[in-house]
N, C-alpha and C positions, 0 to 999 in steps of 0.2 A: 822233577819236580813236573806234577800237573799243573795245570794252567789254574790260578786261582784256589790251590790248594798249598798246602807248605809243602815240602821237602821230606820224602819218607825218613829225612830224621827224626824229623822234628814230630815227627806223626809214633817214632817207634822212641824216642827222649819225653814223650808226656806216660805214655801210657808206661813207659817204664817207670815214672814219677810215681804213677796211681801203685802198683803192682807191690813198689816196696811199699809201700803204705801197710800193710796184712802178709806181707811175706817173708819181707829180710827179718833177722832177730839177731844182732838190736838196730832199730832202726836208728840211722844215722842225722835223718831229715825232714821234720813232718811238715807236710803240705797236707793241709785242711781242702782244697780244691781239684787235687788232682784227679782226685776220681769223678769228682762231675765232669771237670776238666773231659776225659778218657770215655766215658762214656759218651758222650757227645759227639765226640769224634766221630766214636767207633757204631753211630746212629746215621754219621750224614756220608760216610767212607764206603765203598763198596764192597772189602772185606771186610771182615770178622776181627774182632777182636784177638790178639796174638801173643798175650802178657806171656803166654809157658813159651816163650819162643825167643824173647830177650835175656842172655848171658844173664847170670848173681853176678861175676865180673862184671857189667856193662852198667848193671841199675846199682852194685855200689858209687862204677866211677863217677855216676851221676849222681848219687844222692853226695858221696861225698862232696863233690866240687860246690854244690850249694849250699854244702852248706858251710863249706871253707868260706866262699863265695857272699852269703850274707850276715856271717859273724864277722867277717872281716868291717860292710859295714858298719853292723850293730855298736863296733868298737868305738865307732867314729861317726855314730848317726848327730852329736852334739853339733858335731861343726859343719858336717854335708846339707847341703841344703835343694841337693838333681839327686837327681838317679836317672841317667839313660841306657835303658840295655839296647845294644846293635843286633836286630837281629831275632829278634824276642820270641819268633814260632811260639810255640802255646804257652810258654814262660805264666805262669802266675803271682811273680812275685808284683806286679803290677796293681792285679784285683785284692792280695792281701795287705800292702802295706805298710805297717803298722806306725809308723811316725808322721805323725800331725805336720809336724810343720817342712818336711819333704815329697816334692814335686817329681811324680815318677814319667819316663818320656818313652814309648816303646817305641823304636824306627825297625819297619819292617815295609817289603813290598807290599804296595798297593792292596791288590789283589790277596793274595796274605793274608794280608792283616784286617781285613773284611770276612776273609773264611772264618778267620777266631771269632774275629765280634761277632759273627752270628752264632760259632760258636755258642759262645761265653753266656749269649742271649739264649742260644735250647737247655742250656744248664741251668739258666734263673740264678745267674752270677750277675749279682750286680755292680758296676763297674763306679768306684767310687771318683768324686770330684777329682781328689790329686792325680787321676792317671790320663792324660795324653798319649793319643795314639797319634805318629807321629809316619805318615806313609809315604816314602821316597824306592821311587825308582832310581837305584846308583848308576844305571847305563846314561841315566836324561838330567838326576835334579842333582844339588848341592847337598850335602847334609847339613853344613853350617844354615843353610836360606831354610829348608822342612823346618831345621831343627827353632831358627828365628821366628818361622811364622805361628808356631806352634804357642812360644810365651820362652824359649830356651832362657834364660841370661848366661851370656859366657862370661861374667865378671863375678858367679859365686861358686862353688866349690860343687866341686862334678867328682861322682860315683860313678863309673862305666862296667857294665856287666856284658861281657861279648865271651859269651860259652855256648861251645859247639858251632863256633863259626869259622876263627881262621882258618885252620886245617882244607875249606871249600873255597877260598876264597884264593885269587893271585897274588904273588909278592908284593906288585904295586895297591892295590885293595889296601891289602896289611902295611903297609908304609902311607897310604893317606890316610886310616882311620888314625894312625900315633901321629901321626903327621897333622890332622887336626886337635888329636889332644892335647898336644904338645905346644898348639896356638894356642891354646883359651889362657888369658891374661890371671884367672886364678886357679888356686890348687888343684890338683885332680887324683883319683887313684883310678885306675882295670886291674880288674881280676879279670883275665882270660885262659885257657884252655887250651893247651895243641897236642902233636902226639910228633914226633920222636924218628924223623927217617927209618927205611925197613935198613936199611944196609949200616943203623946202628946200633942195631939192639941186637942182644945176645941170641945165637944162634935155634935157641929151645922156644923165643918168640916170633919169629921169623914167617914161619908156617903161617897162625893165625892174620898173622899180618899182612900177608900177599892175598891170603884166602880173602878177607872184608875185602884190603885192598880192590880187589879184582869185582867184588859186589857191589861194593859205592861203584864203581866205574860202571857195572852195566844197568845200576837205578839212575846215573845219569850225576853223579855228585862227587864227581873222583877228590879228592888230596890232589889238592894243588900245590900247599907250602907247610911244607915239614920241616922242623929247623931239632937242631943237639940244641942241650938246656946251655949252652956257652954261644950259639950259634943266637938267642934266640935275648940271651942277658945283651948282646953285641950291639943287637938291634934296640933294644929298648933304650943303652947307656945313650947312643950313636944322638937320640932324639929326648935326651936329656932327664929321662927317668932315674928314677934310684928308690931303695930300699926294696928292693927286689925280693921279693919270696918264693920260690919256685919249689914246691914238692910234685916229687916223682913216686909212681906207685908204692915204695916201701915207706916214703914219709907220709905217704897219707893212708895207706893202712895204720902205721905206729901212733899218728894222732888221733884217729876218728875210730878207725875197725880193730885194737891193739889182738885179740881174740879171734881175728879172719884168717880161715886159711886157700884166704882169692887169692888167686896167681895173678902178676901184668900179663895181657894176653899182646897190647899196641902199641904200647910204650908210651902212655896219655901222659901228662899231665897238667897243677895250675898253679895257677900264678897271681901274685899279689905286687903291682909299680905305681909307684906315686911319680905323679910331678911336680913341680915347687910352682910352677905358673908361670908361662912367656914374663908378664913383667916381670917377678922375678930372678930367671932364671936371662934376665939381662943387665941386670942390677949388678948382679954376681960376674956380670960376664967386661963389664966395664973397669 
C-alpha cells in the first residue's frame, strides 16, 4: 500500500463495483455512487482505469457480499441505531445511507481516510450528517476510544460491516476485533467475508488461489488469516456469537445469481453472525 492511498485491493474493489453497474447482467447490487468514486480514483492515481482486468467472478463476489450485507441490515433497520464500517476503504454505504435513524461510523487508517475524503470531494458527493469518519491507526490507537470520541454509543444496537479485511489481518487482530464487538453491552451483528486455506480447496481451485496469493504478496498485502467454515464458526462461537449464516460460493450463487455459470476461484465466503450483547451474555451465564 502506498502511503496516503488505499490498498490496491480497495482500489480494485471500487473499480469492480463501478464496472458491475454497467457490465454484468443481471445486476446483483445497485451502487449509484460507484462510478463517481471510481472516476475520481482513476483521476488521482498514476495508472489508468483497469476495469477490464477484473475477472467476472471477482466482480460477482464483491456484488453478492455487499448485496447480502445490506440486505441483512435492511431486515433489521428498525432495531439498529449504528453501523460501523471497519476498514472502510472506498466503500460508499455511509454516503448513501437511506436510514434517517442510523449513524454510520467509517473506520480506517488516517492517511487512507483522508485520501478517500479528498476523492469524495473531487467527485462532488455530499457527505451526509449521518456519516462520521473515525481515523484509527491500529498500531497506536484504541478502536474503542476513537469510536467513543466520534460519538459511538456502546449501549446502542450496532451493525458491523467488515468486508475485504479479515484475510489481511493477523490472528491477533481478528480476535481483538471480535472481542471488541462481543464486549459491547448492546446486541450487535457482524457481516464479514473470509477465504479458505489453500490446502482446504478442491484441486481445481488451488492453482488460481496460489497465483492470487503470490500477487497479493508482491503487492505487500499478503493473506494472513484464512479459515475453514468449521474454524470460523468455532471462533465466533468462542466469542459468544450465534445465528451464524455462512454462504460459500455455491450458496451465494444459488441465492443471488441462479442463472450464472461463474465458477468459484479462491474459496470466498460471506457470513452473518449475531451477538446478544455482553450484558445479556453475562445474565445467561449466571
